[in-house]
VOMI-15336 format. One record per residue (C-alpha): residue number from 1; residue in one letter; x, y negated, z negated. Coordinates in nm, 3 decimals, decimal comma. Last residue first. Layout:
# VOMI-15336
ATOM    n  res       c1       c2       c3
ATOM  NUM    A        X        Y        Z
...
END
This chain:
# VOMI-15336
ATOM    n  res       c1       c2       c3
ATOM  497    X   -4,054  -10,314   -3,651
ATOM  496    X   -3,750  -10,541   -3,708
ATOM  495    X   -3,652  -10,362   -4,031
ATOM  494    X   -3,655  -10,018   -3,873
ATOM  493    X   -3,437  -10,135   -3,585
ATOM  492    X   -3,187  -10,284   -3,838
ATOM  491    X   -3,115   -9,940   -3,991
ATOM  490    X   -2,841   -9,853   -3,742
ATOM  489    X   -2,663  -10,174   -3,838
ATOM  488    X   -2,586  -10,023   -4,179
ATOM  487    X   -2,324   -9,790   -4,022
ATOM  486    X   -2,381   -9,429   -4,115
ATOM  485    X   -2,214   -9,183   -4,358
ATOM  484    X   -2,330   -8,826   -4,336
ATOM  483    X   -2,413   -8,685   -4,678
ATOM  482    X   -2,210   -8,392   -4,823
ATOM  481    X   -2,410   -8,132   -5,014
ATOM  480    X   -2,382   -8,177   -5,392
ATOM  479    X   -2,137   -7,989   -5,624
ATOM  478    X   -2,287   -7,895   -5,957
ATOM  477    X   -2,109   -7,979   -6,289
ATOM  476    X   -2,045   -8,344   -6,194
ATOM  475    X   -2,420   -8,395   -6,165
ATOM  474    X   -2,457   -8,310   -6,534
ATOM  473    X   -2,173   -8,547   -6,638
ATOM  472    X   -2,323   -8,829   -6,429
ATOM  471    X   -2,665   -8,759   -6,571
ATOM  470    X   -2,527   -8,778   -6,928
ATOM  469    X   -2,333   -9,095   -6,847
ATOM  468    X   -2,646   -9,259   -6,709
ATOM  467    X   -2,852   -9,150   -7,007
ATOM  466    X   -2,621   -9,342   -7,242
ATOM  465    X   -2,442   -9,128   -7,506
ATOM  464    X   -2,568   -9,179   -7,857
ATOM  463    X   -2,330   -9,359   -8,098
ATOM  462    X   -1,970   -9,487   -8,035
ATOM  461    X   -1,821   -9,295   -8,332
ATOM  460    X   -1,942   -8,963   -8,197
ATOM  459    X   -1,804   -9,034   -7,852
ATOM  458    X   -1,469   -9,131   -7,997
ATOM  457    X   -1,441   -8,809   -8,199
ATOM  456    X   -1,509   -8,596   -7,890
ATOM  455    X   -1,246   -8,785   -7,695
ATOM  454    X   -0,991   -8,707   -7,968
ATOM  453    X   -1,085   -8,339   -7,971
ATOM  452    X   -1,038   -8,318   -7,595
ATOM  451    X   -0,705   -8,501   -7,612
ATOM  450    X   -0,567   -8,271   -7,887
ATOM  449    X   -0,675   -7,959   -7,699
ATOM  448    X   -0,497   -8,080   -7,384
ATOM  447    X   -0,183   -8,184   -7,574
ATOM  446    X   -0,147   -7,844   -7,746
ATOM  445    X   -0,137   -7,637   -7,431
ATOM  444    X   -0,359   -7,456   -7,185
ATOM  443    X   -0,575   -7,650   -6,939
ATOM  442    X   -0,742   -7,373   -6,737
ATOM  441    X   -1,011   -7,629   -6,642
ATOM  440    X   -1,298   -7,427   -6,784
ATOM  439    X   -1,077   -7,274   -7,056
ATOM  438    X   -0,981   -7,619   -7,186
ATOM  437    X   -1,344   -7,733   -7,197
ATOM  436    X   -1,449   -7,416   -7,381
ATOM  435    X   -1,160   -7,447   -7,628
ATOM  434    X   -1,251   -7,809   -7,704
ATOM  433    X   -1,624   -7,734   -7,749
ATOM  432    X   -1,553   -7,442   -7,983
ATOM  431    X   -1,311   -7,657   -8,182
ATOM  430    X   -1,570   -7,935   -8,208
ATOM  429    X   -1,833   -7,689   -8,331
ATOM  428    X   -1,589   -7,524   -8,577
ATOM  427    X   -1,509   -7,845   -8,761
ATOM  426    X   -1,163   -8,000   -8,729
ATOM  425    X   -0,842   -7,978   -8,939
ATOM  424    X   -0,804   -7,603   -8,873
ATOM  423    X   -0,800   -7,686   -8,502
ATOM  422    X   -0,478   -7,886   -8,530
ATOM  421    X   -0,288   -7,618   -8,728
ATOM  420    X   -0,401   -7,350   -8,486
ATOM  419    X   -0,303   -7,563   -8,185
ATOM  418    X    0,042   -7,625   -8,336
ATOM  417    X    0,089   -7,252   -8,397
ATOM  416    X   -0,022   -7,178   -8,041
ATOM  415    X    0,240   -7,427   -7,922
ATOM  414    X    0,504   -7,191   -8,075
ATOM  413    X    0,413   -6,941   -7,805
ATOM  412    X    0,598   -7,159   -7,555
ATOM  411    X    0,784   -6,878   -7,375
ATOM  410    X    0,536   -6,872   -7,088
ATOM  409    X    0,296   -7,167   -7,115
ATOM  408    X    0,300   -7,269   -6,748
ATOM  407    X    0,296   -6,910   -6,630
ATOM  406    X   -0,029   -6,857   -6,819
ATOM  405    X   -0,078   -6,501   -6,940
ATOM  404    X   -0,020   -6,589   -7,308
ATOM  403    X   -0,252   -6,892   -7,289
ATOM  402    X   -0,527   -6,706   -7,107
ATOM  401    X   -0,527   -6,427   -7,363
ATOM  400    X   -0,544   -6,672   -7,654
ATOM  399    X   -0,814   -6,884   -7,482
ATOM  398    X   -1,029   -6,576   -7,425
ATOM  397    X   -0,969   -6,474   -7,788
ATOM  396    X   -1,068   -6,822   -7,915
ATOM  395    X   -1,401   -6,813   -7,722
ATOM  394    X   -1,607   -6,729   -8,030
ATOM  393    X   -1,422   -6,984   -8,243
ATOM  392    X   -1,135   -7,033   -8,489
ATOM  391    X   -1,126   -6,672   -8,614
ATOM  390    X   -0,907   -6,567   -8,320
ATOM  389    X   -0,631   -6,799   -8,441
ATOM  388    X   -0,620   -6,661   -8,796
ATOM  387    X   -0,608   -6,302   -8,668
ATOM  386    X   -0,325   -6,391   -8,432
ATOM  385    X   -0,122   -6,546   -8,716
ATOM  384    X   -0,166   -6,238   -8,933
ATOM  383    X   -0,059   -6,011   -8,649
ATOM  382    X    0,245   -6,227   -8,582
ATOM  381    X    0,348   -6,229   -8,950
ATOM  380    X    0,316   -5,853   -8,969
ATOM  379    X    0,514   -5,810   -8,649
ATOM  378    X    0,788   -6,044   -8,780
ATOM  377    X    0,815   -5,847   -9,104
ATOM  376    X    0,842   -5,518   -8,920
ATOM  375    X    1,111   -5,661   -8,693
ATOM  374    X    1,300   -5,812   -8,990
ATOM  373    X    1,308   -5,485   -9,182
ATOM  372    X    1,567   -5,332   -8,950
ATOM  371    X    1,766   -5,655   -8,905
ATOM  370    X    2,064   -5,582   -9,134
ATOM  369    X    2,036   -5,206   -9,074
ATOM  368    X    2,146   -5,254   -8,713
ATOM  367    X    2,489   -5,391   -8,825
ATOM  366    X    2,616   -5,670   -8,603
ATOM  365    X    2,947   -5,792   -8,460
ATOM  364    X    2,885   -6,084   -8,224
ATOM  363    X    3,189   -6,155   -8,005
ATOM  362    X    3,363   -6,475   -7,892
ATOM  361    X    3,718   -6,406   -8,006
ATOM  360    X    3,957   -6,112   -8,037
ATOM  359    X    4,089   -5,924   -8,340
ATOM  358    X    3,754   -5,802   -8,477
ATOM  357    X    3,765   -5,740   -8,853
ATOM  356    X    3,577   -5,427   -8,959
ATOM  355    X    3,256   -5,539   -9,120
ATOM  354    X    3,107   -5,566   -9,468
ATOM  353    X    2,773   -5,698   -9,589
ATOM  352    X    2,594   -5,780   -9,917
ATOM  351    X    2,921   -5,763  -10,108
ATOM  350    X    2,917   -5,664  -10,478
ATOM  349    X    3,031   -5,916  -10,740
ATOM  348    X    2,734   -6,151  -10,711
ATOM  347    X    2,745   -6,518  -10,813
ATOM  346    X    2,711   -6,659  -10,464
ATOM  345    X    2,595   -6,392  -10,222
ATOM  344    X    2,890   -6,209  -10,077
ATOM  343    X    3,037   -6,124   -9,736
ATOM  342    X    3,329   -5,887   -9,683
ATOM  341    X    3,564   -5,896   -9,383
ATOM  340    X    3,793   -5,605   -9,304
ATOM  339    X    4,137   -5,512   -9,169
ATOM  338    X    4,384   -5,801   -9,204
ATOM  337    X    4,209   -5,938   -9,512
ATOM  336    X    3,881   -6,129   -9,528
ATOM  335    X    3,675   -6,262   -9,817
ATOM  334    X    3,341   -6,434   -9,771
ATOM  333    X    3,103   -6,664   -9,955
ATOM  332    X    2,740   -6,736   -9,862
ATOM  331    X    2,517   -7,041   -9,832
ATOM  330    X    2,172   -6,930   -9,709
ATOM  329    X    2,011   -6,994   -9,369
ATOM  328    X    1,949   -6,620   -9,321
ATOM  327    X    2,020   -6,413   -9,633
ATOM  326    X    1,697   -6,206   -9,613
ATOM  325    X    1,802   -6,103   -9,261
ATOM  324    X    2,089   -5,898   -9,403
ATOM  323    X    2,424   -6,034   -9,272
ATOM  322    X    2,575   -6,013   -8,924
ATOM  321    X    2,927   -6,118   -8,824
ATOM  320    X    3,004   -6,384   -8,566
ATOM  319    X    3,345   -6,434   -8,400
ATOM  318    X    3,577   -6,732   -8,342
ATOM  317    X    3,787   -6,692   -8,657
ATOM  316    X    3,485   -6,641   -8,888
ATOM  315    X    3,121   -6,728   -8,824
ATOM  314    X    2,817   -6,608   -9,023
ATOM  313    X    2,515   -6,436   -8,870
ATOM  312    X    2,145   -6,391   -8,964
ATOM  311    X    1,941   -6,535   -8,675
ATOM  310    X    1,884   -6,865   -8,858
ATOM  309    X    2,258   -6,897   -8,919
ATOM  308    X    2,430   -6,805   -9,242
ATOM  307    X    2,616   -7,088   -9,415
ATOM  306    X    2,983   -7,017   -9,479
ATOM  305    X    3,222   -7,022   -9,776
ATOM  304    X    3,589   -6,929   -9,807
ATOM  303    X    3,836   -6,666   -9,917
ATOM  302    X    4,123   -6,525   -9,713
ATOM  301    X    4,277   -6,217   -9,875
ATOM  300    X    4,603   -6,258  -10,070
ATOM  299    X    4,469   -6,110  -10,395
ATOM  298    X    4,787   -6,095  -10,604
ATOM  297    X    4,930   -5,753  -10,686
ATOM  296    X    5,026   -5,630  -11,033
ATOM  295    X    5,173   -5,278  -11,042
ATOM  294    X    5,459   -5,384  -11,269
ATOM  293    X    5,594   -5,616  -10,997
ATOM  292    X    5,937   -5,610  -11,161
ATOM  291    X    6,167   -5,917  -11,199
ATOM  290    X    6,481   -5,841  -11,003
ATOM  289    X    6,807   -5,719  -11,160
ATOM  288    X    6,999   -5,777  -10,835
ATOM  287    X    7,257   -5,502  -10,902
ATOM  286    X    7,076   -5,231  -10,701
ATOM  285    X    7,041   -5,484  -10,418
ATOM  284    X    7,421   -5,489  -10,393
ATOM  283    X    7,413   -5,144  -10,226
ATOM  282    X    7,122   -5,247  -10,002
ATOM  281    X    7,322   -5,553   -9,891
ATOM  280    X    7,639   -5,354   -9,796
ATOM  279    X    7,950   -5,534   -9,916
ATOM  278    X    8,204   -5,775   -9,768
ATOM  277    X    8,007   -6,055   -9,943
ATOM  276    X    8,040   -6,299   -9,655
ATOM  275    X    8,039   -6,083   -9,340
ATOM  274    X    7,790   -5,830   -9,476
ATOM  273    X    7,886   -5,468   -9,406
ATOM  272    X    7,577   -5,320   -9,244
ATOM  271    X    7,301   -5,129   -9,425
ATOM  270    X    7,055   -5,416   -9,470
ATOM  269    X    7,045   -5,532   -9,108
ATOM  268    X    7,092   -5,194   -8,938
ATOM  267    X    6,899   -4,887   -9,058
ATOM  266    X    6,641   -5,017   -9,304
ATOM  265    X    6,598   -5,365   -9,155
ATOM  264    X    6,594   -5,232   -8,797
ATOM  263    X    6,336   -4,968   -8,889
ATOM  262    X    6,112   -5,238   -9,036
ATOM  261    X    6,169   -5,457   -8,727
ATOM  260    X    6,041   -5,175   -8,505
ATOM  259    X    5,718   -5,141   -8,708
ATOM  258    X    5,667   -5,517   -8,710
ATOM  257    X    5,701   -5,530   -8,331
ATOM  256    X    5,465   -5,232   -8,297
ATOM  255    X    5,199   -5,417   -8,496
ATOM  254    X    5,264   -5,735   -8,295
ATOM  253    X    5,177   -5,566   -7,968
ATOM  252    X    5,327   -5,368   -7,679
ATOM  251    X    5,693   -5,390   -7,778
ATOM  250    X    6,025   -5,410   -7,593
ATOM  249    X    6,326   -5,577   -7,756
ATOM  248    X    6,567   -5,759   -7,520
ATOM  247    X    6,657   -6,027   -7,773
ATOM  246    X    6,462   -5,954   -8,092
ATOM  245    X    6,708   -5,734   -8,283
ATOM  244    X    7,077   -5,830   -8,284
ATOM  243    X    7,068   -6,167   -8,111
ATOM  242    X    6,743   -6,312   -8,244
ATOM  241    X    6,768   -6,161   -8,592
ATOM  240    X    7,130   -6,283   -8,622
ATOM  239    X    7,023   -6,632   -8,515
ATOM  238    X    6,746   -6,618   -8,774
ATOM  237    X    7,000   -6,492   -9,031
ATOM  236    X    7,163   -6,841   -9,054
ATOM  235    X    6,846   -7,012   -9,181
ATOM  234    X    6,790   -6,786   -9,485
ATOM  233    X    7,132   -6,812   -9,646
ATOM  232    X    7,172   -7,171   -9,522
ATOM  231    X    6,909   -7,323   -9,747
ATOM  230    X    7,131   -7,581   -9,918
ATOM  229    X    7,304   -7,622   -9,581
ATOM  228    X    6,992   -7,794   -9,443
ATOM  227    X    7,051   -8,105   -9,656
ATOM  226    X    6,834   -8,371   -9,488
ATOM  225    X    6,594   -8,362   -9,787
ATOM  224    X    6,725   -8,149  -10,072
ATOM  223    X    6,585   -7,797  -10,095
ATOM  222    X    6,260   -7,748  -10,283
ATOM  221    X    6,225   -7,512  -10,579
ATOM  220    X    5,954   -7,261  -10,665
ATOM  219    X    5,977   -7,099  -11,013
ATOM  218    X    5,869   -6,738  -11,046
ATOM  217    X    5,593   -6,622  -11,285
ATOM  216    X    5,406   -6,373  -11,068
ATOM  215    X    5,058   -6,524  -11,115
ATOM  214    X    5,206   -6,873  -11,159
ATOM  213    X    5,371   -6,856  -10,818
ATOM  212    X    5,041   -6,746  -10,656
ATOM  211    X    4,848   -7,024  -10,834
ATOM  210    X    5,118   -7,266  -10,720
ATOM  209    X    5,062   -7,151  -10,363
ATOM  208    X    4,687   -7,213  -10,385
ATOM  207    X    4,750   -7,555  -10,542
ATOM  206    X    4,989   -7,675  -10,271
ATOM  205    X    5,230   -7,896  -10,463
ATOM  204    X    5,226   -8,275  -10,469
ATOM  203    X    5,582   -8,375  -10,550
ATOM  202    X    5,705   -8,704  -10,700
ATOM  201    X    6,085   -8,699  -10,726
ATOM  200    X    6,132   -8,903  -10,411
ATOM  199    X    5,803   -8,904  -10,228
ATOM  198    X    5,673   -8,560  -10,140
ATOM  197    X    5,338   -8,451  -10,004
ATOM  196    X    5,150   -8,125   -9,948
ATOM  195    X    5,420   -7,892  -10,081
ATOM  194    X    5,432   -7,515  -10,039
ATOM  193    X    5,204   -7,421   -9,747
ATOM  192    X    5,275   -7,766   -9,604
ATOM  191    X    5,645   -7,674   -9,580
ATOM  190    X    5,919   -7,897   -9,728
ATOM  189    X    6,189   -7,629   -9,725
ATOM  188    X    6,183   -7,360   -9,988
ATOM  187    X    6,403   -7,202  -10,257
ATOM  186    X    6,270   -6,919  -10,475
ATOM  185    X    6,347   -6,892  -10,848
ATOM  184    X    6,334   -6,600  -11,092
ATOM  183    X    6,382   -6,343  -10,818
ATOM  182    X    6,134   -6,080  -10,701
ATOM  181    X    6,068   -5,707  -10,731
ATOM  180    X    6,103   -5,376  -10,545
ATOM  179    X    6,269   -5,544  -10,249
ATOM  178    X    6,006   -5,419  -10,001
ATOM  177    X    5,719   -5,481  -10,244
ATOM  176    X    5,838   -5,837  -10,308
ATOM  175    X    5,869   -5,892   -9,932
ATOM  174    X    5,512   -5,770   -9,879
ATOM  173    X    5,399   -6,014  -10,149
ATOM  172    X    5,570   -6,305   -9,982
ATOM  171    X    5,428   -6,210   -9,641
ATOM  170    X    5,076   -6,199   -9,790
ATOM  169    X    5,124   -6,542   -9,948
ATOM  168    X    5,223   -6,704   -9,617
ATOM  167    X    4,946   -6,527   -9,425
ATOM  166    X    4,696   -6,668   -9,677
ATOM  165    X    4,850   -7,016   -9,662
ATOM  164    X    4,832   -7,044   -9,285
ATOM  163    X    5,136   -6,985   -9,065
ATOM  162    X    4,968   -6,768   -8,803
ATOM  161    X    5,071   -6,530   -8,525
ATOM  160    X    5,284   -6,315   -8,756
ATOM  159    X    5,611   -6,118   -8,760
ATOM  158    X    5,766   -6,004   -9,090
ATOM  157    X    6,125   -6,018   -9,210
ATOM  156    X    6,305   -5,899   -9,526
ATOM  155    X    6,673   -5,956   -9,594
ATOM  154    X    6,915   -5,823   -9,854
ATOM  153    X    7,188   -6,087   -9,900
ATOM  152    X    7,278   -5,921  -10,235
ATOM  151    X    7,309   -6,241  -10,440
ATOM  150    X    7,082   -6,490  -10,264
ATOM  149    X    6,800   -6,253  -10,171
ATOM  148    X    6,677   -6,342   -9,822
ATOM  147    X    6,312   -6,392   -9,721
ATOM  146    X    6,212   -6,429   -9,357
ATOM  145    X    5,882   -6,495   -9,181
ATOM  144    X    5,905   -6,478   -8,802
ATOM  143    X    5,648   -6,664   -8,596
ATOM  142    X    5,493   -6,589   -8,255
ATOM  141    X    5,268   -6,856   -8,103
ATOM  140    X    4,956   -6,704   -7,952
ATOM  139    X    4,828   -6,611   -7,604
ATOM  138    X    4,493   -6,433   -7,604
ATOM  137    X    4,377   -6,077   -7,533
ATOM  136    X    4,385   -5,975   -7,897
ATOM  135    X    4,747   -6,094   -7,928
ATOM  134    X    4,976   -6,170   -7,634
ATOM  133    X    5,297   -6,317   -7,776
ATOM  132    X    5,468   -6,656   -7,769
ATOM  131    X    5,809   -6,809   -7,847
ATOM  130    X    6,012   -6,699   -8,151
ATOM  129    X    5,932   -6,971   -8,407
ATOM  128    X    6,109   -6,961   -8,744
ATOM  127    X    5,964   -6,959   -9,096
ATOM  126    X    6,151   -6,992   -9,426
ATOM  125    X    6,231   -6,833   -9,762
ATOM  124    X    6,536   -6,832   -9,992
ATOM  123    X    6,583   -6,608  -10,297
ATOM  122    X    6,737   -6,699  -10,633
ATOM  121    X    6,851   -6,569  -10,972
ATOM  120    X    6,819   -6,191  -10,953
ATOM  119    X    7,196   -6,145  -10,946
ATOM  118    X    7,384   -6,479  -10,976
ATOM  117    X    7,391   -6,721  -10,687
ATOM  116    X    7,676   -6,840  -10,469
ATOM  115    X    7,693   -7,194  -10,330
ATOM  114    X    7,972   -7,241  -10,078
ATOM  113    X    8,145   -7,576  -10,129
ATOM  112    X    8,115   -7,790   -9,820
ATOM  111    X    8,417   -7,954   -9,660
ATOM  110    X    8,358   -8,278   -9,474
ATOM  109    X    8,323   -8,240   -9,100
ATOM  108    X    7,983   -8,406   -9,094
ATOM  107    X    8,106   -8,706   -9,294
ATOM  106    X    8,413   -8,746   -9,071
ATOM  105    X    8,184   -8,742   -8,766
ATOM  104    X    7,965   -9,012   -8,921
ATOM  103    X    8,263   -9,240   -8,980
ATOM  102    X    8,402   -9,167   -8,633
ATOM  101    X    8,070   -9,275   -8,475
ATOM  100    X    8,009   -9,579   -8,699
ATOM   99    X    8,254   -9,818   -8,527
ATOM   98    X    8,176   -9,729   -8,166
ATOM   97    X    7,803   -9,744   -8,248
ATOM   96    X    7,834  -10,095   -8,396
ATOM   95    X    8,012  -10,218   -8,084
ATOM   94    X    7,737  -10,057   -7,873
ATOM   93    X    7,465  -10,235   -8,073
ATOM   92    X    7,581  -10,574   -7,956
ATOM   91    X    7,735  -10,868   -8,142
ATOM   90    X    7,573  -11,167   -8,309
ATOM   89    X    7,594  -11,067   -8,676
ATOM   88    X    7,449  -11,340   -8,901
ATOM   87    X    7,335  -11,160   -9,217
ATOM   86    X    6,991  -11,082   -9,072
ATOM   85    X    7,179  -10,935   -8,779
ATOM   84    X    7,361  -10,713   -9,030
ATOM   83    X    7,033  -10,560   -9,148
ATOM   82    X    6,877  -10,517   -8,804
ATOM   81    X    7,192  -10,346   -8,674
ATOM   80    X    7,198  -10,114   -8,976
ATOM   79    X    6,842  -10,011   -8,889
ATOM   78    X    6,926   -9,935   -8,528
ATOM   77    X    7,242   -9,753   -8,631
ATOM   76    X    7,027   -9,507   -8,826
ATOM   75    X    7,056   -9,425   -9,197
ATOM   74    X    7,126   -9,053   -9,255
ATOM   73    X    7,440   -9,107   -9,468
ATOM   72    X    7,251   -9,329   -9,716
ATOM   71    X    7,483   -9,464   -9,989
ATOM   70    X    7,809   -9,389   -9,806
ATOM   69    X    7,672   -9,507   -9,475
ATOM   68    X    7,552   -9,829   -9,643
ATOM   67    X    7,896   -9,889   -9,803
ATOM   66    X    8,076   -9,838   -9,472
ATOM   65    X    7,839  -10,084   -9,303
ATOM   64    X    7,888  -10,349   -9,574
ATOM   63    X    8,266  -10,316   -9,552
ATOM   62    X    8,250  -10,346   -9,175
ATOM   61    X    8,038  -10,663   -9,175
ATOM   60    X    8,303  -10,937   -9,150
ATOM   59    X    8,485  -10,744   -8,873
ATOM   58    X    8,188  -10,675   -8,643
ATOM   57    X    8,250  -10,980   -8,422
ATOM   56    X    8,608  -10,862   -8,380
ATOM   55    X    8,882  -11,127   -8,415
ATOM   54    X    9,085  -11,238   -8,110
ATOM   53    X    9,461  -11,213   -8,177
ATOM   52    X    9,522  -11,018   -7,863
ATOM   51    X    9,632  -10,661   -7,876
ATOM   50    X    9,954  -10,579   -7,692
ATOM   49    X    9,976  -10,341   -7,402
ATOM   48    X   10,312  -10,180   -7,338
ATOM   47    X   10,514  -10,149   -7,015
ATOM   46    X   10,802   -9,901   -7,045
ATOM   45    X   11,148  -10,050   -7,093
ATOM   44    X   11,407   -9,974   -6,821
ATOM   43    X   11,431  -10,333   -6,704
ATOM   42    X   11,539  -10,508   -6,379
ATOM   41    X   11,338  -10,285   -6,147
ATOM   40    X   11,030  -10,371   -6,351
ATOM   39    X   11,057  -10,746   -6,292
ATOM   38    X   11,175  -10,708   -5,926
ATOM   37    X   10,858  -10,505   -5,847
ATOM   36    X   10,633  -10,762   -6,021
ATOM   35    X   10,794  -11,042   -5,820
ATOM   34    X   10,744  -10,839   -5,501
ATOM   33    X   10,367  -10,826   -5,567
ATOM   32    X   10,204  -10,486   -5,606
ATOM   31    X   10,051  -10,244   -5,353
ATOM   30    X   10,281   -9,955   -5,443
ATOM   29    X   10,403   -9,870   -5,091
ATOM   28    X   10,406  -10,231   -4,968
ATOM   27    X   10,583  -10,359   -5,281
ATOM   26    X   10,845  -10,083   -5,241
ATOM   25    X   10,898  -10,188   -4,877
ATOM   24    X   10,929  -10,555   -4,979
ATOM   23    X   11,190  -10,464   -5,243
ATOM   22    X   11,402  -10,317   -4,966
ATOM   21    X   11,539   -9,960   -4,948
ATOM   20    X   11,912   -9,983   -4,865
ATOM   19    X   12,071   -9,697   -5,060
ATOM   18    X   12,098   -9,916   -5,371
ATOM   17    X   11,723   -9,971   -5,349
ATOM   16    X   11,683   -9,592   -5,324
ATOM   15    X   11,786   -9,549   -5,687
ATOM   14    X   11,505   -9,785   -5,797
ATOM   13    X   11,238   -9,578   -5,617
ATOM   12    X   11,184   -9,356   -5,918
ATOM   11    X   11,162   -9,662   -6,145
ATOM   10    X   10,883   -9,797   -5,927
ATOM    9    X   10,698   -9,465   -5,939
ATOM    8    X   10,739   -9,446   -6,318
ATOM    7    X   10,593   -9,799   -6,349
ATOM    6    X   10,301   -9,701   -6,126
ATOM    5    X   10,222   -9,404   -6,355
ATOM    4    X   10,266   -9,614   -6,671
ATOM    3    X   10,001   -9,868   -6,578
ATOM    2    X   10,074  -10,211   -6,434
ATOM    1    X   10,014  -10,534   -6,622
END
């Protein structure tokens, strides 16, 4: 069957047939058979396609598919395909997609009733990512925290480089201070800082967040899964924030960005005529009837535990902070806000150390007073150790001086402690002998002293030393003149005489 354009061309040439134009010429110009040309020259009815009587492979399953989409609108075509294949469907996925596409589109275009809240009833909170920012010499993700009051549409925003629970709570509290209070309920998405796990109606809340909510007495609520429009009051302003404030803004750091956004909130965002309420948000804020803070502020500082290192430091966010040397190797607790870090001994209310928080990474921040007594203590311990070593034998001081000046033993002073411990387990005569032998051969180190003492013990256990070994040891102490070696044949003349 020809299409409508070719049919119109043929009908246009029909008048010229009476003027002498042949059917063959029309067939040549249109590319169709002469029988087809005569057929459409003889009738003025447009060509129409008629559906064949062949049944669709999807037909028996359409009711089931419509029911599944009604029950679970978010179900995927892949899953529906598996289900109907189990029922006997033999068609392709593309046929299924052609059928479900208009059904899904109709669902998305369905009218949504706008949900309006009463004064002081509800606020909505969320995060949004705004690219990256240079912070403390490093590149960080930039996040925007936003809280919107449902009735007045008054908005609060704050820029951060972290989404941890302590930043989350601090932003909440700053929003409460900005609004002058808080609503009875606050609506959230399924964020880890709010809910750790969710399965149907079973919700595992973040305990730290629930402690914060209990402190102020508001009720947290979660929006329905796959129902973004239930939190539209806070999600729509992110586009407004991007276009009206952030896009093209110039700032040197995150502190300046927050300062500029505060001015924008006070002079633009919350003083404009709102498109939905047709009122100014700050004007409606007076009618919100928020729950008052009453001077009560939650402690949003980071709290945790650390073990002090042997050199008297604890680690926090990539830096090390000093503690008094008496707390080395001890388990300590710390609290840190945006400005300072405070370190505590378990069970004590007063901090043992406090430092200004360093914004970068990889630095040791120390207080000289923390190690002032350590140097005196180390000197006293060293002097006591030296006195104990020198009392081992008469030649102990010569060995001590030789050890410390030896290039081989440089930096290995701890071997002196091992030598002291070893010598204290032996009698003074053996120690004197071992130190003398080691000094003679300049053999400094723990292993040499240990070997000499071990050889001395073996000789004692084996009984008196044979005279031959004694002579050999004596001769080894004095070098003898070299003797000329001769061939034995040179002595034959004396034998033959």
